[in-house]
C-alpha positions as CSV (number, residue, x, y, z in Angstrom):
1,P,-7.6,-12.6,-12.0
2,V,-11.3,-13.2,-11.5
3,A,-13.0,-10.0,-12.6
4,E,-12.3,-6.7,-14.3
5,A,-14.2,-3.5,-14.9
6,R,-13.8,0.1,-15.8
7,V,-14.4,2.1,-12.6
8,P,-14.1,5.9,-13.1
9,L,-12.8,7.5,-9.9
10,E,-12.6,11.1,-8.7
11,H,-9.4,12.6,-10.2
12,V,-8.9,9.3,-12.2
13,P,-11.7,9.0,-14.7
14,E,-10.0,6.3,-16.8
15,A,-9.3,3.8,-13.9
16,R,-9.8,0.0,-14.2
17,I,-10.0,-2.5,-11.4
18,I,-8.9,-6.1,-11.7
19,A,-9.7,-8.5,-8.8
20,F,-7.3,-11.3,-8.0
21,R,-8.1,-14.4,-6.0
22,A,-5.4,-16.7,-4.6
23,A,-5.5,-20.4,-5.7
24,D,-6.7,-21.4,-2.2
25,G,-9.8,-19.3,-2.6
26,G,-8.9,-16.7,0.0
27,I,-10.0,-13.1,0.1
28,E,-9.6,-11.0,-3.1
29,H,-6.9,-8.4,-3.7
30,L,-7.4,-5.6,-6.2
31,A,-5.2,-3.9,-8.8
32,I,-6.3,-0.4,-9.7
33,L,-4.9,0.5,-13.1
34,V,-4.4,4.2,-13.9
35,G,-3.8,4.9,-17.6
36,D,-2.3,1.8,-19.3
37,P,0.5,0.6,-17.1
38,V,0.5,-2.8,-18.8
39,G,1.0,-1.4,-22.3
40,F,3.5,1.2,-21.0
41,A,5.5,-1.6,-19.4
42,A,5.3,-3.7,-22.6
43,A,6.7,-0.7,-24.5
44,G,9.7,-0.5,-22.2
45,G,8.3,2.1,-19.7
46,T,8.5,1.9,-16.0
47,P,5.1,2.6,-14.4
48,L,4.5,3.9,-10.9
49,A,3.3,1.2,-8.5
50,R,2.1,1.2,-4.9
51,A,1.4,-1.7,-2.6
52,H,-1.3,-0.3,-0.3
53,S,-2.8,-2.5,2.4
54,E,-6.4,-1.9,3.0
55,C,-7.4,0.3,5.9
56,F,-11.1,0.5,6.6
57,T,-10.8,3.3,9.2
58,G,-8.4,5.4,7.2
59,D,-9.4,4.7,3.6
60,L,-13.1,4.7,4.0
61,L,-13.9,6.6,7.2
62,G,-11.1,9.2,7.0
63,S,-9.6,8.3,10.4
64,L,-7.0,10.8,11.6
65,R,-5.1,8.1,13.5
66,C,-3.1,7.1,10.4
67,D,-2.1,8.5,7.0
68,C,-3.6,5.7,4.9
69,G,-6.5,7.7,3.4
70,P,-4.2,10.5,2.1
71,Q,-1.7,7.9,0.9
72,L,-4.3,6.0,-1.1
73,R,-5.9,9.1,-2.7
74,G,-2.5,10.8,-3.2
75,A,-1.1,7.7,-4.9
76,L,-3.9,7.6,-7.4
77,Q,-3.5,11.3,-8.2
78,K,0.3,10.9,-8.6
79,M,-0.3,8.0,-11.0
80,A,-2.8,10.1,-13.0
81,S,-0.2,12.9,-13.2
82,H,2.5,10.4,-14.3
83,G,0.2,8.9,-16.8
84,H,0.5,5.2,-16.0
85,G,0.4,3.4,-12.6
86,V,-0.9,0.4,-10.7
87,L,-2.1,0.5,-7.1
88,L,-2.2,-2.9,-5.6
89,Y,-4.9,-2.8,-2.9
90,L,-4.0,-5.7,-0.6
91,A,-6.4,-7.4,1.8
92,Q,-4.0,-7.0,4.7
93,E,-5.8,-4.8,7.2
94,G,-3.8,-3.5,10.2
95,R,-0.4,-4.6,8.9
96,G,-1.9,-8.1,8.5
97,I,-3.6,-8.5,11.8
98,G,-7.1,-7.7,10.7
99,L,-9.6,-5.0,11.6
100,V,-10.7,-6.4,14.9
101,N,-7.2,-6.8,16.2
102,K,-6.3,-3.3,14.8
103,L,-9.1,-1.9,17.0
104,R,-7.7,-3.8,20.0
105,A,-4.3,-2.4,19.2
106,Y,-5.8,1.1,19.1
107,S,-7.2,0.6,22.6
108,L,-3.7,-0.4,23.8
109,Q,-2.2,2.7,22.0
110,D,-4.7,4.8,24.0
111,Q,-3.1,3.3,27.1
112,G,0.4,4.4,26.0
113,L,1.8,1.8,23.7
114,D,3.0,2.7,20.2
115,T,1.9,0.9,17.1
116,L,4.7,-1.7,17.2
117,D,4.4,-2.5,20.9
118,A,0.6,-2.7,20.7
119,N,0.8,-5.4,17.9
120,R,3.4,-7.3,20.0
121,A,1.2,-7.2,23.1
122,L,-1.5,-8.9,21.1
123,G,0.9,-11.7,20.1
124,Y,1.7,-10.5,16.6
125,G,4.9,-9.4,14.9
126,A,5.4,-5.7,14.2
127,D,4.3,-6.3,10.6
128,E,2.5,-9.5,9.5
129,R,2.1,-8.5,5.9
130,N,3.3,-10.6,3.0
131,F,4.2,-8.8,-0.3
132,L,4.6,-12.0,-2.3
133,V,1.0,-11.5,-3.4
134,A,1.8,-8.0,-4.7
135,A,4.7,-9.3,-6.7
136,E,2.6,-12.1,-8.2
137,M,-0.2,-9.6,-9.2
138,L,2.4,-7.5,-11.0
139,R,3.8,-10.6,-12.7
140,Q,0.3,-11.7,-13.9
141,L,-0.3,-8.2,-15.2
142,G,3.0,-8.4,-17.2
143,I,4.7,-5.7,-15.2
144,A,8.2,-6.7,-14.2
145,R,9.8,-3.3,-13.5
146,V,8.3,-0.5,-11.4
147,Q,9.0,2.8,-9.7
148,L,7.7,2.1,-6.2
149,L,5.7,4.8,-4.4
150,T,6.6,4.2,-0.8
151,N,8.5,5.2,2.3
152,N,8.8,1.7,3.6
153,P,12.2,0.0,2.9
154,D,10.6,-3.5,3.6
155,K,8.4,-3.1,0.6
156,L,11.3,-2.3,-1.6
157,A,13.3,-5.3,-0.3
158,S,10.3,-7.6,-0.4
159,L,9.3,-6.9,-4.0
160,A,12.9,-7.1,-5.1
161,A,13.3,-10.5,-3.3
162,C,10.2,-11.7,-5.1
163,G,11.6,-10.9,-8.5
164,I,10.2,-7.5,-9.3
165,E,12.8,-5.0,-10.5
166,V,12.4,-1.8,-8.4
167,E,14.0,0.8,-10.6
168,G,13.5,3.5,-8.0
169,R,11.6,4.8,-5.0
170,V,9.2,7.8,-5.2
171,S,8.7,9.4,-1.8
172,H,5.1,9.3,-0.6
173,E,4.7,11.2,2.7
174,F,2.1,13.5,4.1
175,A,2.3,15.9,7.0
176,G,1.0,15.0,10.4
177,N,-2.5,16.2,11.3
178,G,-2.0,16.7,15.1
179,V,-3.6,13.3,15.9
180,N,-1.3,10.9,13.9
181,D,2.0,12.7,14.7
182,G,3.1,9.9,17.1
183,Y,2.1,7.3,14.6
184,L,4.3,8.9,11.9
185,A,7.2,9.3,14.4
186,T,6.9,5.5,15.2
187,K,7.0,4.7,11.5
188,A,10.2,6.6,11.1
189,E,11.9,5.7,14.4
190,R,10.9,2.1,14.9
191,F,9.9,0.8,11.5
192,G,12.6,2.6,9.6
193,H,10.3,4.3,7.2
194,M,12.1,6.9,5.0
195,I,10.2,9.9,6.1
196,G,11.8,13.3,5.5
197,E,14.3,11.7,3.1
198,K,14.6,11.9,-0.7
199,G,14.1,8.8,-2.8
């Protein structure tokens, strides 16, 4: 951890943000704390957690091509309703390929490729993200057990493999908007996301 501050957010007036920097001095990742997930965990509770990879186009600009913006804001609201949660905002844009390559992938998608094939056409794996950083952030916060807000089975398996006890999954899906319907279908059909299922 390299910095911490209280940052009141819309719908989450008591939020705090802690910035984490890897030992190699790489880009910072953020933990957004809603309520007191650290104290709640210390008292034996299981806070909600979400590993959310940054998405400039969706989170900031409100892009309709993905569901990232609604997932980000929806997670914070669910945590506020739950009382305690931590959203790990990971610097892994475009499933780990970066913003520029994500825009290149979008261009390939406009030519008919889906999300997975566009990434592969650029020479990347379907998903280049690494969730070890998320597990380490939780460990440094003193949170060893979570309810994970996700539809992605890889996140469940990755956090568990990194030593975080995932007590349960909380479904986190949003309806298509007419633009991202194909994107959501690819998530379910080719990435195995648990969309339309109960956690």
